[in-house]
C-alpha positions in Angstrom: 126.4 137.2 118.1 128.1 138.7 115.0 125.8 136.9 112.6 122.7 138.1 114.5 123.5 141.8 114.4 121.1 143.8 112.3 123.8 145.4 110.2 125.4 142.1 109.5 122.4 139.7 109.2 124.3 136.8 107.7 122.7 133.6 106.7 123.1 130.8 109.3 125.1 128.6 107.0 127.5 131.4 106.2 127.9 132.1 109.9 128.5 128.5 110.7 131.1 128.1 107.9 132.8 131.3 109.1 133.1 130.0 112.7 134.2 126.5 111.6 136.8 128.0 109.2 138.3 130.2 112.0 138.5 127.1 114.4 140.1 125.0 111.6 142.7 127.6 110.8 143.4 128.2 114.5 143.9 124.5 115.3 146.0 124.0 112.2 148.4 126.9 113.2 148.8 125.5 116.7 149.5 122.0 115.6 152.1 123.2 113.0 154.0 125.7 115.2 154.0 124.1 118.6 156.9 121.8 119.7 156.6 118.3 118.4 157.3 116.9 121.9 154.0 118.2 123.2 151.9 118.4 120.0 150.1 115.0 120.5 147.3 116.3 122.8 146.5 119.1 120.4 146.3 116.7 117.5 144.0 114.5 119.5 141.7 117.5 120.3 141.8 118.6 116.6 140.8 115.0 115.6 137.9 115.0 118.0 136.9 118.4 116.6 136.7 117.0 113.1 134.9 113.8 114.2 132.2 115.6 116.3 131.7 118.2 113.6 130.9 115.6 110.9 128.7 113.7 113.2 126.7 116.7 114.4 126.5 119.1 111.4 124.5 118.1 108.4 126.3 119.5 105.4 127.5 118.4 102.0 130.6 116.1 102.0 132.5 118.5 99.8 132.6 121.0 102.7 134.2 118.5 104.9 136.8 117.6 102.2 137.6 121.3 101.7 138.1 121.7 105.5 140.5 118.8 105.6 142.5 120.0 102.6 142.8 123.4 104.2 144.0 121.9 107.5 146.5 119.6 105.8 147.9 122.4 103.7 148.4 124.8 106.6 149.9 122.2 108.8 152.4 121.0 106.1 153.4 124.6 105.0 153.6 126.1 108.5 155.5 123.0 109.9 158.0 123.3 107.1 158.5 127.1 107.8 158.9 126.7 111.6 160.7 123.4 111.6 163.3 123.6 108.8 165.5 120.9 110.3 162.9 118.2 110.9 161.2 115.9 108.4 157.5 115.2 108.2 157.9 111.7 109.7 158.5 113.3 113.1 155.3 115.2 112.8 153.4 112.0 111.8 154.9 109.9 114.6 153.9 112.6 117.2 150.2 112.6 116.5 150.0 113.8 112.9 149.3 110.3 111.7 146.4 109.8 114.1 145.0 113.2 113.0 145.2 112.3 109.3 143.5 108.9 109.9 140.7 110.2 112.1 140.0 113.3 109.9 139.8 111.1 106.8 137.5 108.7 108.7 135.3 111.6 109.7 134.9 112.5 106.0 133.5 109.0 105.4 131.1 109.3 108.3 129.8 112.7 107.1 129.4 111.3 103.5 127.4 108.2 104.7 125.3 110.3 107.1 124.5 112.8 104.3 123.5 110.1 101.8 121.4 108.2 104.3 119.7 111.4 105.5 119.0 112.6 101.9 117.4 109.2 101.0 115.3 109.3 104.1 114.2 112.9 103.3 113.4 111.9 99.7 111.4 108.9 100.9 109.4 111.0 103.4 108.7 113.5 100.7 107.4 110.8 98.4 105.2 109.3 101.2 103.9 112.8 101.9 103.1 113.4 98.2 101.4 110.0 98.0 99.3 110.7 101.1 98.3 114.1 99.7 97.2 112.4 96.4 95.3 109.8 98.3 93.5 112.5 100.3 92.7 114.3 97.0 91.4 111.1 95.5 89.3 110.4 98.6 87.7 113.8 98.3 87.0 113.2 94.6 85.5 109.8 95.4 83.3 111.4 98.1 82.1 114.0 95.7 81.4 111.4 93.0 79.6 109.2 95.6 77.4 112.1 96.5 76.5 112.7 92.8 75.8 109.0 92.3 73.5 109.0 95.3 71.7 112.0 94.1 71.3 110.5 90.7 70.1 107.2 92.2 67.5 109.1 94.3 66.1 110.9 91.3 66.1 107.6 89.3 64.3 105.9 92.2 61.6 108.6 92.3 61.3 108.5 88.5 61.0 104.7 88.6 58.4 104.8 91.4 56.4 107.4 89.4 56.7 105.2 86.2 55.5 102.1 88.0 52.6 103.9 89.7 51.4 105.5 86.5 51.6 102.3 84.6 49.8 100.4 87.2 47.0 103.0 87.2 46.8 102.9 83.4 46.8 99.1 83.4 44.1 99.0 86.0 41.8 101.3 84.0 42.7 99.5 80.8 41.7 96.1 82.3 38.4 97.6 83.5 37.8 99.0 80.1 38.4 95.7 78.3 36.3 93.9 80.9 33.4 96.3 80.3 33.6 95.7 76.6 33.7 92.0 77.1 30.6 92.1 79.4 28.7 94.2 76.8 29.7 91.8 74.0 28.4 88.9 76.1 25.0 90.6 76.7 24.7 91.4 73.1 25.7 87.8 72.2 22.8 86.4 74.3 20.3 88.4 72.3 21.8 88.0 68.9 18.5 86.6 67.4 17.4 90.3 67.2 20.6 91.3 65.3 21.2 91.2 61.6 24.1 89.3 60.1 26.0 92.6 59.5 25.6 93.5 63.1 26.9 90.1 64.3 29.9 90.5 62.0 30.6 93.9 63.6 30.4 92.4 67.1 32.9 89.8 66.0 35.3 92.4 64.9 34.9 94.3 68.2 35.4 91.1 70.2 38.6 90.2 68.3 40.0 93.7 68.8 39.2 93.5 72.5 41.1 90.2 72.8 44.1 91.8 71.3 43.9 94.8 73.7 43.6 92.4 76.6 46.7 90.4 75.4 48.8 93.6 75.0 47.8 94.8 78.5 48.9 91.5 80.0 52.3 91.7 78.1 52.8 95.3 79.3 52.0 94.3 82.9 54.6 91.5 82.8 57.2 93.9 81.4 56.7 96.3 84.3 57.0 93.6 86.9 60.2 92.0 85.4 63.7 93.5 85.9 66.3 92.6 83.3 69.8 91.8 84.6 71.5 91.9 81.2 74.1 94.7 80.9 73.4 97.2 78.2 76.9 98.3 76.9 77.3 101.7 75.3 80.0 101.1 72.7 82.1 104.1 71.5 85.5 104.6 69.8 88.2 104.8 72.5 91.9 105.4 72.5 93.1 102.4 74.5 96.5 103.8 75.2 95.1 106.8 77.1 92.8 104.6 79.2 95.7 102.2 80.1 97.9 105.2 81.1 95.1 106.7 83.2 94.5 103.4 85.0 98.2 103.0 85.7 98.5 106.5 87.1 95.5 106.0 89.4 97.1 102.9 90.9 100.7 104.3 91.2 100.1 105.1 94.9 99.0 101.6 95.7 102.2 100.3 93.9 104.3 102.8 95.8 103.0 101.6 99.1 104.2 98.1 98.3 107.5 99.5 96.9 106.7 98.1 93.4 108.3 100.0 90.5 105.7 100.3 87.7 107.2 100.7 84.1 104.7 101.8 81.5 105.5 101.2 77.8 102.7 102.3 75.4 102.7 102.2 71.6 102.8 105.9 70.6 100.5 105.4 67.6 96.7 105.7 68.1 95.1 102.4 69.2 91.4 102.8 68.7 89.0 100.2 70.0 85.2 100.0 70.1 84.2 99.4 73.7 82.2 100.8 76.6 84.4 103.4 78.3 82.9 103.0 81.8 83.2 99.3 81.9 86.7 99.4 80.2 88.0 101.7 83.0 86.5 99.3 85.6 88.1 96.3 83.9 91.6 97.9 83.8 91.4 99.1 87.4 90.2 95.7 88.6 93.0 93.9 86.6 95.9 96.2 87.6 94.8 96.5 91.3 94.7 92.7 91.7 98.0 92.3 89.9 99.6 94.7 92.3 97.8 93.0 95.3 99.4 89.6 94.5 102.8 90.9 93.4 105.8 90.7 95.6 107.1 93.8 97.4 110.2 95.5 95.9 109.7 94.0 92.4 109.2 95.6 89.0 105.8 95.6 87.3 105.8 96.2 83.5 102.7 97.3 81.5 103.3 97.1 77.8 100.6 98.0 75.2 101.2 97.2 71.5 99.5 95.8 68.4 99.5 92.3 66.9 97.8 91.9 63.6 94.3 93.4 64.1 94.3 93.2 67.9 95.3 95.7 70.6 97.3 93.8 73.3 98.1 94.8 76.9 100.8 92.7 78.5 101.3 92.9 82.3 104.3 91.1 83.8 105.8 90.8 87.3 108.9 88.6 87.8 108.6 88.4 91.6 107.4 85.4 93.5 105.6 83.1 91.2 101.9 82.5 92.0 101.8 79.3 90.0 99.3 78.1 87.4 97.0 76.4 90.0 96.7 79.6 92.1 96.0 81.7 89.0 93.4 79.2 87.8 91.7 79.5 91.2 91.8 83.3 91.2 90.5 83.6 87.6 87.6 81.1 88.3 86.6 82.0 91.8 82.8 82.1 91.8 80.9 81.4 95.0 77.1 81.2 95.3 75.9 83.4 98.1 72.3 83.2 99.4 70.9 86.1 101.3 68.1 86.2 103.8 65.4 86.7 101.1 66.4 83.5 99.3 68.1 85.4 96.5 71.3 83.8 95.0 74.1 86.0 93.8 77.7 85.7 92.7 80.8 86.6 94.8 83.7 86.7 92.4 87.3 87.7 92.7 88.7 90.8 90.9 90.5 88.6 88.3 87.2 86.7 87.6 85.3 90.0 87.3 87.9 91.4 84.9 87.9 88.2 82.8 84.1 88.2 82.6 83.9 91.9 81.5 86.6 91.3 78.9 84.7 88.4 77.4 81.4 90.2 77.4 82.9 93.1 75.5 84.4 90.8 72.9 87.9 90.7 74.4 90.1 87.9 75.8 92.1 87.8 79.1 94.8 85.1 79.4 97.4 84.4 82.1 100.5 82.4 82.8 103.1 81.9 85.6 106.5 80.3 85.0 110.2 81.1 85.4 110.5 82.6 81.9 107.7 85.1 81.9 107.0 85.4 85.6 103.4 86.2 86.5 102.1 87.2 83.1 98.7 88.6 82.0 97.5 89.4 78.5 94.4 91.4 77.6 93.3 91.5 73.9 90.7 93.5 72.1 89.9 93.8 68.4 91.0 97.1 66.8 88.3 99.3 65.4 88.6 99.9 61.7 
């Protein structure tokens, strides 16, 4: 009531400390001045007060220690003042010892409860932050997916227009070359009325028409054939920044598995000549699969450095060993999949995909699994000079 008054609008913590302090002083005075023959019940009540307080109230352990020290000091001083002819052992044997033990034990309870609650709160905050980051990433992915779909729609329309236009041109072009060939055949049948110079000119026209026909057939074949070869766009890239960015993107996934990721990157510039889009895809594929097959509660180290003229990325996890046979299977997992149209494709694992991308861009991805190195992966690229 006093703390809620408008003129004395104290903070709740101050009000609580004030009430607890008054009760502590009050109990201490009673236990010190009352006769030692009847003090035992009061010491027991005082002990229960300490115990329930530290179980119920969430506060820093230092406050509980201060409370105990104040109580001990008042009891000892007031007992000496009001009981000059009795020693402290009488006080201890009549309930003081029980009070000292229970009050000290309540401090330990309050300390443990405070530490456990603080860890739980910190864990909940980290989970909440991770969830918020995942939500933000999901929104960004959704926006990027929309932009990609819009770009694909425009490209599809452009491709349809291109094929339609080319087919119309080729159709007219074939009709044109066919008309020329028919005219040449008619003139060839009546070549006895033509001079030698005119026959020579007709030969030149026929030869040119054959070339045009050959080029039209080649153009038609090129429009009907889709190339599956990847066209890489190589540029100069700072590999350290790309590795750091990929590691940050997958920090939430590692946190969910309680994996501690330690990143150690050479501070000097590490420039490579690679395709940025496919390099990002390679790093994300590799790191996400390393996290997927790593044991929970372990440490994952990502170390980027230079060896001779190569940029090297070492990824190590000393949790449960996967074994060489398992890694061989994961890095060479290629299954032929046939769809309903009779088309055959490749269904590869993330490790296989990362290895293939690395080799196609001139890099090298190796792996190992033993007691000394743990589950170890090394990605190498040539430095750009």
